[in-house]
Backbone bond lengths (Angstrom), bond angles and torsions (degrees), N, CA, C in turn:
res aa  C-N    CA-C-N  psi(-1)  N-CA   C-N-CA  omega(-1)  CA-C   N-CA-C  phi
1 M - - - 1.474 - - 1.524 109.18 -
2 T 1.312 117.17 126.46 1.457 120.87 -179.95 1.508 109.76 -74.70
3 R 1.357 116.67 165.51 1.462 122.46 -179.68 1.519 111.43 -62.85
4 S 1.365 117.92 -34.80 1.454 121.01 -177.72 1.519 111.63 -71.27
5 Q 1.350 116.89 -19.43 1.452 120.22 -176.03 1.522 112.75 -94.23
6 R 1.354 117.80 -25.62 1.454 119.40 -177.36 1.522 110.82 -83.30
7 G 1.343 116.48 164.53 1.454 121.11 178.24 1.516 111.55 -79.64
8 F 1.340 115.13 176.83 1.455 119.72 177.62 1.524 109.83 -72.71
9 T 1.319 116.38 144.04 1.460 120.42 174.07 1.517 109.41 -79.76
10 L 1.320 116.58 163.28 1.461 121.50 179.30 1.522 110.29 -59.73
11 L 1.325 116.83 -37.65 1.455 120.83 -179.62 1.521 110.99 -64.22
12 E 1.341 116.92 -40.82 1.460 120.76 179.57 1.523 111.10 -66.47
13 V 1.332 116.44 -41.37 1.460 119.99 178.71 1.520 110.34 -62.59
14 M 1.335 116.34 -44.26 1.467 120.52 179.81 1.522 110.67 -63.03
15 L 1.338 116.53 -37.88 1.455 120.31 -179.97 1.523 110.72 -64.36
16 V 1.342 116.62 -41.84 1.464 120.96 177.79 1.520 110.54 -62.37
17 L 1.338 116.77 -43.11 1.463 120.80 179.76 1.520 111.40 -62.90
18 V 1.321 116.84 -39.43 1.467 120.61 178.60 1.522 110.62 -63.83
19 I 1.332 116.41 -44.05 1.469 120.57 179.85 1.525 110.46 -63.15
20 M 1.348 116.41 -43.40 1.461 120.01 179.09 1.523 110.49 -63.14
21 G 1.329 116.45 -38.44 1.458 119.77 178.29 1.511 112.13 -64.30
22 L 1.331 115.88 -40.31 1.464 119.70 178.48 1.521 111.23 -65.23
23 L 1.340 116.26 -41.48 1.460 120.00 178.98 1.518 111.07 -64.58
24 A 1.333 116.72 -42.44 1.462 120.26 178.81 1.513 110.71 -63.44
25 G 1.332 116.28 -39.84 1.457 119.72 178.27 1.509 111.92 -63.59
26 T 1.331 116.42 -35.45 1.459 120.29 178.42 1.516 110.99 -66.19
27 V 1.345 116.85 -41.67 1.463 121.07 178.84 1.512 110.60 -63.34
28 V 1.334 117.12 -46.53 1.467 120.93 179.11 1.510 110.53 -60.79
29 F 1.328 116.66 -41.78 1.462 119.79 179.79 1.512 111.03 -62.55
30 N 1.339 116.99 -41.23 1.459 120.18 -179.23 1.517 111.49 -64.99
31 I 1.351 116.82 -39.42 1.455 120.06 -179.31 1.516 110.70 -68.65
32 S 1.346 115.50 -49.81 1.461 119.11 -178.26 1.517 111.39 -71.42
33 G 1.334 116.53 -17.61 1.453 119.81 -179.31 1.515 113.59 -81.29
34 Q 1.332 117.87 -1.46 1.454 120.48 176.18 1.519 109.97 -63.61
35 S 1.301 115.84 143.09 1.459 119.77 176.98 1.519 110.21 -74.11
36 G 1.328 115.41 160.02 1.457 119.95 176.41 1.514 111.32 -59.45
37 Q 1.315 115.95 -35.17 1.463 120.18 179.31 1.524 110.84 -64.36
38 D 1.333 116.88 -41.37 1.463 120.39 179.19 1.525 111.21 -65.90
39 R 1.319 115.59 -41.14 1.467 119.02 179.67 1.526 110.89 -66.65
40 L 1.329 116.23 -38.26 1.462 119.80 177.51 1.524 110.52 -65.81
41 K 1.325 116.56 -39.78 1.459 121.09 179.54 1.522 110.89 -60.41
42 Q 1.324 117.07 -37.24 1.463 120.49 178.40 1.525 110.83 -63.34
43 Q 1.334 117.02 -39.63 1.462 120.42 177.60 1.529 110.98 -65.46
44 V 1.315 116.24 -39.97 1.465 121.02 178.83 1.527 110.25 -64.42
45 Q 1.319 116.46 -44.70 1.461 120.27 -179.71 1.527 111.01 -64.48
46 R 1.320 116.58 -37.28 1.465 119.18 177.06 1.523 110.15 -61.70
47 F 1.333 117.00 -46.66 1.461 119.95 179.71 1.524 110.55 -61.18
48 Q 1.320 116.97 -42.92 1.462 121.50 -178.91 1.527 111.02 -58.22
49 V 1.318 116.91 -45.14 1.464 121.41 -178.37 1.526 111.25 -69.70
50 V 1.339 116.85 -47.81 1.467 120.45 -176.44 1.523 110.94 -66.36
51 F 1.330 117.86 -39.42 1.461 119.86 178.90 1.528 110.64 -63.62
52 S 1.326 117.02 -41.88 1.466 120.40 178.08 1.523 110.81 -62.49
53 M 1.328 116.25 -40.25 1.465 120.27 177.70 1.526 110.93 -64.35
54 A 1.334 116.97 -38.11 1.463 120.75 179.72 1.520 111.07 -64.92
55 S 1.324 117.38 -40.78 1.460 120.59 178.56 1.526 110.61 -64.88
56 D 1.323 116.80 -43.01 1.469 120.52 176.94 1.530 110.80 -62.69
57 Y 1.327 116.15 -38.79 1.470 121.15 178.27 1.521 110.62 -60.88
58 A 1.333 116.47 -43.01 1.467 120.80 -179.97 1.524 111.23 -61.97
59 V 1.323 116.80 -41.64 1.467 120.95 -178.43 1.527 110.91 -71.04
60 L 1.325 116.90 -47.46 1.463 120.82 -176.20 1.526 112.40 -66.17
61 N 1.341 116.24 -34.90 1.464 120.16 -178.01 1.518 112.83 -98.74
62 Q 1.353 116.53 2.18 1.463 121.59 -179.53 1.528 111.43 49.57
63 Q 1.329 114.55 52.35 1.455 122.00 177.55 1.525 109.75 -126.74
64 Q 1.329 114.96 157.48 1.456 120.61 178.51 1.534 108.23 -97.50
65 L 1.313 115.90 119.35 1.459 121.27 179.98 1.522 110.40 -110.50
66 G 1.303 115.19 165.22 1.454 120.26 177.76 1.515 111.12 -144.33
67 L 1.311 115.11 153.92 1.462 122.22 174.35 1.519 107.94 -109.14
68 Y 1.330 116.08 124.12 1.460 120.61 177.22 1.523 108.68 -112.21
69 V 1.319 115.83 119.30 1.460 122.17 179.87 1.521 108.75 -105.31
70 D 1.319 116.52 120.47 1.464 122.45 178.43 1.523 107.93 -108.84
71 E 1.327 116.06 96.21 1.458 120.17 -177.06 1.521 111.84 -68.56
72 D 1.333 117.76 -29.79 1.465 120.83 179.35 1.526 111.08 -66.30
73 K 1.331 116.37 -41.37 1.463 120.71 179.28 1.523 112.15 -90.13
74 N 1.326 116.34 -3.66 1.458 121.71 178.34 1.527 111.41 59.36
75 Q 1.338 116.01 44.15 1.454 119.68 -178.94 1.528 110.65 -146.76
76 Y 1.335 114.78 162.78 1.464 120.60 176.17 1.522 108.84 -135.28
77 S 1.331 115.52 155.50 1.459 120.68 -179.99 1.521 109.08 -150.43
78 F 1.324 115.37 163.09 1.461 121.62 179.00 1.526 109.06 -113.21
79 V 1.322 115.80 140.75 1.462 121.52 -179.13 1.526 109.16 -129.37
80 V 1.340 115.39 163.27 1.459 121.21 -179.58 1.520 108.75 -129.54
81 L 1.329 116.84 145.94 1.460 122.24 179.31 1.524 108.85 -86.56
82 D 1.352 116.97 120.60 1.458 119.64 -177.38 1.526 111.49 -87.57
83 E 1.329 116.25 -176.39 1.465 121.18 -175.94 1.521 112.57 -66.91
84 E 1.336 116.83 -22.35 1.469 120.63 177.77 1.524 111.90 -90.11
85 Q 1.342 116.09 10.38 1.455 122.15 179.68 1.527 112.25 63.63
86 N 1.321 115.71 35.81 1.457 121.97 174.27 1.522 109.01 -114.75
87 W 1.309 115.84 146.32 1.456 120.50 178.33 1.516 109.40 -83.23
88 Q 1.339 115.43 130.81 1.455 122.18 -179.45 1.523 109.51 -130.74
89 L 1.338 115.24 152.28 1.452 119.26 172.93 1.524 109.12 -65.16
90 I 1.310 116.84 147.50 1.461 121.31 179.86 1.521 108.39 -78.23
91 S 1.315 116.59 116.48 1.462 121.06 -177.25 1.523 110.54 -94.09
92 G 1.322 114.88 153.36 1.451 120.24 174.57 1.512 115.32 85.34
93 D 1.322 118.01 2.26 1.464 120.51 179.20 1.523 108.71 -144.52
94 K 1.324 116.53 106.58 1.458 121.30 -177.54 1.528 112.69 -67.18
95 T 1.324 115.57 -16.37 1.465 119.22 -179.84 1.518 111.49 -57.75
96 F 1.329 116.56 -36.00 1.460 120.85 -173.80 1.528 113.43 -100.04
97 E 1.332 117.29 11.13 1.459 119.97 177.28 1.526 110.48 -68.49
98 A 1.327 115.54 161.36 1.465 120.49 179.33 1.526 110.06 -56.56
99 H 1.315 115.31 135.19 1.465 121.09 -179.47 1.521 108.79 -125.45
100 A 1.314 116.12 122.18 1.464 121.33 -179.82 1.526 110.17 -98.84
101 L 1.316 116.21 136.37 1.454 120.52 175.02 1.524 109.39 -74.80
102 P 1.324 118.10 148.98 1.463 119.93 171.87 1.529 110.31 -57.41
103 D 1.329 115.66 154.66 1.463 120.57 -174.58 1.524 113.39 -59.99
104 E 1.320 117.06 -24.06 1.462 119.41 -177.08 1.531 112.30 -74.39
105 F 1.329 117.52 -10.20 1.462 121.73 -178.71 1.525 110.98 -115.41
106 S 1.322 114.89 162.82 1.465 120.86 174.21 1.523 108.07 -148.84
107 F 1.331 116.43 166.93 1.456 119.28 175.38 1.517 110.27 -147.35
108 E 1.332 114.77 163.07 1.463 121.33 -178.21 1.522 108.90 -142.26
109 L 1.318 115.82 129.39 1.462 122.24 -178.32 1.517 110.42 -92.90
110 E 1.324 116.01 135.81 1.461 122.18 176.47 1.525 108.88 -127.39
111 L 1.330 115.64 131.22 1.460 121.97 178.89 1.520 109.16 -120.02
112 N 1.317 116.50 83.32 1.468 121.70 179.81 1.524 112.24 52.72
113 D 1.342 116.51 34.22 1.469 122.73 177.03 1.521 113.00 63.14
114 L 1.338 117.79 19.80 1.462 121.39 179.24 1.519 109.61 -125.06
115 P 1.333 117.79 147.82 1.463 119.29 173.62 1.516 109.42 -57.95
116 W 1.331 116.66 136.71 1.470 119.54 -171.90 1.514 112.82 -63.04
117 D 1.348 119.45 -31.33 1.455 119.62 -174.07 1.517 113.35 -85.64
118 T 1.345 118.02 2.65 1.456 119.74 176.99 1.519 112.16 -112.63
119 D 1.323 116.08 1.49 1.457 120.19 -177.00 1.520 109.14 -93.48
120 E 1.317 117.52 102.40 1.457 121.18 -175.94 1.520 112.46 -66.70
121 S 1.337 116.53 -22.24 1.459 119.04 -176.95 1.520 112.32 -74.78
122 L 1.332 117.32 -8.79 1.453 119.37 -178.44 1.514 112.38 -72.47
123 F 1.310 117.05 -12.73 1.461 119.25 -170.02 1.511 111.41 -126.00
124 N 1.312 116.19 133.32 1.448 122.60 178.32 1.521 108.11 -106.47
125 E 1.321 117.68 108.04 1.454 121.29 -174.27 1.526 112.15 -63.93
126 S 1.320 117.34 -24.16 1.457 119.38 179.44 1.519 111.66 -74.60
127 S 1.338 116.57 -17.58 1.455 119.72 -178.00 1.511 112.75 -96.75
128 I 1.369 116.25 -37.03 1.452 120.46 -174.30 1.514 108.94 -142.68
129 D 1.313 118.03 148.09 1.455 122.49 177.21 1.518 108.90 -76.98
130 A 1.331 116.95 107.05 1.457 121.43 -173.74 1.512 112.26 -62.77
131 E 1.319 116.43 -42.46 1.461 119.23 -174.99 1.517 111.55 -61.63
132 L 1.331 116.04 -39.73 1.447 119.40 -177.77 1.514 111.81 -78.90
133 S 1.320 117.71 -45.92 1.448 120.55 -172.56 1.512 112.58 -72.54
134 F 1.328 117.97 -23.13 1.447 120.13 -178.20 1.520 112.66 -100.38
135 S 1.307 117.57 9.97 1.459 119.73 -179.31 1.513 110.51 -63.30
136 D 1.332 116.36 132.10 1.452 121.06 177.87 1.521 111.67 -91.35
137 D 1.342 117.14 -1.68 1.454 120.24 -178.93 1.521 109.43 -67.70
138 E 1.308 116.20 143.58 1.447 121.77 177.52 1.532 107.91 -120.11
139 I 1.342 114.78 66.05 1.452 121.58 -175.99 1.521 108.99 -85.87
140 S 1.306 117.02 131.67 1.455 121.92 178.96 1.517 109.86 -105.42
141 I 1.328 116.48 134.62 1.457 122.14 176.08 1.518 106.73 -106.76
142 G 1.317 116.72 100.21 1.456 120.67 -175.86 1.511 110.46 90.07
143 D 1.318 115.94 161.25 1.457 121.03 -176.31 1.516 112.25 -69.83
144 E 1.341 117.33 -24.73 1.451 120.20 -174.64 1.522 112.18 -92.01
145 E 1.311 117.73 -3.15 1.461 120.65 -177.87 1.525 110.16 -75.14
146 E 1.304 117.82 125.95 1.451 121.23 179.14 1.521 109.94 -80.51
147 K 1.318 114.78 155.11 1.451 119.70 178.14 1.524 109.70 -64.99
148 K 1.312 114.69 148.12 1.456 119.52 -179.94 1.526 110.17 -66.25
149 L 1.314 115.17 145.64 1.455 119.95 175.68 1.522 109.42 -72.16
150 P 1.314 117.54 147.73 1.466 119.05 175.77 1.520 109.82 -66.93
151 P 1.310 118.32 150.25 1.467 120.30 179.21 1.522 110.56 -66.77
152 P 1.310 117.46 147.61 1.462 120.74 179.82 1.518 111.54 -72.37
153 Q 1.313 115.30 159.93 1.463 119.83 176.90 1.522 112.39 -85.88
154 V 1.320 116.42 -26.41 1.468 121.79 -177.00 1.527 108.72 -120.78
155 F 1.345 116.46 131.77 1.459 121.55 -179.79 1.523 110.77 -105.66
156 L 1.334 115.03 135.58 1.457 122.47 174.12 1.524 105.84 -116.83
157 L 1.317 116.58 99.10 1.455 121.08 -171.06 1.526 112.34 -87.49
158 S 1.323 115.24 160.25 1.461 121.59 -179.37 1.522 111.95 -65.02
159 S 1.317 116.71 -18.50 1.465 121.32 177.60 1.526 112.30 -78.32
160 G 1.334 116.26 -11.23 1.459 120.68 -175.15 1.511 112.75 97.58
161 D 1.343 116.51 -8.75 1.464 120.33 177.94 1.520 110.32 -71.99
162 I 1.328 115.16 145.25 1.463 122.01 -178.89 1.524 109.07 -135.04
163 T 1.309 116.25 141.81 1.461 120.64 173.70 1.526 109.45 -61.63
164 P 1.323 119.42 122.09 1.468 119.98 177.54 1.530 110.60 -60.86
165 F 1.324 115.86 134.59 1.465 119.12 -179.64 1.519 110.59 -158.94
166 S 1.330 114.03 165.13 1.457 122.33 170.74 1.518 107.77 -129.49
167 L 1.311 116.40 140.93 1.456 121.58 177.73 1.521 107.78 -127.51
168 A 1.337 115.12 112.66 1.459 120.93 -176.41 1.525 110.07 -94.23
169 F 1.323 116.44 122.49 1.465 122.93 177.08 1.523 108.79 -99.78
170 S 1.334 116.34 135.86 1.466 120.30 -175.17 1.524 111.83 -129.95
171 F 1.334 113.86 142.60 1.462 122.34 169.56 1.516 106.61 -125.70
172 E 1.324 116.53 108.63 1.462 122.06 -176.54 1.525 108.59 -130.35
173 P 1.335 116.95 82.59 1.472 120.33 -175.57 1.524 111.88 -68.02
174 D 1.327 115.36 135.69 1.467 120.86 178.86 1.520 112.07 -88.77
175 F 1.327 116.32 -37.45 1.463 120.40 -174.79 1.526 109.98 -122.36
176 S 1.293 115.72 56.48 1.460 120.61 -178.72 1.519 109.28 -154.80
177 S 1.324 114.54 151.86 1.461 119.58 177.31 1.520 111.83 -83.67
178 E 1.327 116.83 -4.18 1.458 120.31 179.39 1.525 110.71 -66.94
179 P 1.314 116.99 142.10 1.471 119.44 177.32 1.524 111.40 -74.12
180 A 1.312 115.57 154.60 1.466 120.54 175.41 1.528 109.22 -66.61
181 S 1.322 115.46 152.65 1.458 120.48 -179.66 1.523 109.20 -144.13
182 Y 1.337 115.17 147.89 1.460 119.83 -176.24 1.531 110.11 -140.39
183 F 1.325 115.00 149.17 1.460 122.46 171.24 1.523 107.52 -134.19
184 R 1.314 115.84 150.29 1.458 120.07 177.27 1.530 109.21 -127.99
185 V 1.325 115.45 124.87 1.462 122.36 177.06 1.522 108.38 -98.23
186 N 1.324 116.90 131.22 1.465 121.48 -178.00 1.525 111.15 -126.34
187 V 1.333 115.07 140.08 1.464 121.62 172.29 1.519 107.67 -135.78
188 Q 1.323 116.36 129.20 1.464 121.83 -179.69 1.526 110.03 -118.95
189 D 1.319 116.73 97.12 1.470 123.35 173.38 1.526 114.87 71.92
190 S 1.331 117.91 -34.62 1.464 120.88 -178.95 1.523 108.54 -162.65
191 L 1.346 116.00 175.53 1.456 119.59 175.23 1.521 109.77 -62.72
192 P 1.346 118.95 154.49 1.463 127.03 14.55 1.526 113.67 -89.32
193 V 1.336 114.00 168.57 1.461 121.74 172.17 1.524 107.20 -90.46
194 T 1.316 117.20 123.12 1.462 120.77 -179.68 1.524 109.83 -107.34
195 V 1.326 115.43 152.16 1.461 121.21 -177.41 1.519 109.76 -127.33
196 E 1.320 115.99 131.17 1.455 122.54 172.38 1.525 108.29 -105.41
197 G 1.320 116.43 133.86 1.451 117.96 175.81 1.520 112.54 136.87
198 P 1.346 113.24 170.01 1.462 126.22 7.49 1.530 112.80 -72.08
199 L 1.328 115.28 145.20 1.455 122.56 -179.88 1.522 109.64 -112.58
200 E 1.322 116.15 149.81 1.461 120.24 177.45 1.517 111.38 -80.60
201 N 1.325 116.00 -24.19 1.464 120.57 177.18 1.523 108.45 -158.50
202 L 1.320 115.72 168.94 1.465 121.09 -179.13 1.523 110.39 -102.57
């Protein structure tokens, strides 16, 4: 029986497994070997791309969208204003589902240095009914009715207008020799989304 006709020997199989193990270990090392700054940058780039897509979605579909940032849960999500003037999660597209940052990162939303719910310029009455969309009431109709979602802090309107804001991303390791790193995402009235960083401080 020639070598091409016989099966692999146990030694050859073991050798292949060892090589595959070494290659897998190299890949894992490369991934885990990323710096905190690089990992934070990936989160910033993801937000930059998804936010731009959300604004384009609002314009193309002539819908009013919003960005809701939950600093306590360390996550952000996109919502859409329905025909009843209630904010709903965007269904049918996983791109806009809630996204949580890894625990090692945090972020902080800034709206022109003013609390978002006191800034009258954030809302265009010709585009959306302010009284209805900003209601804080959580009235349920029937036992199966879910509570209304809170209104977003940032609006992405069908006109292409966007609430001006800054979102600061932070990496501040407590038990690591890695230096802290920061990025700042800025939007002024409309696209594009610009990014500052890496920064040594905010």
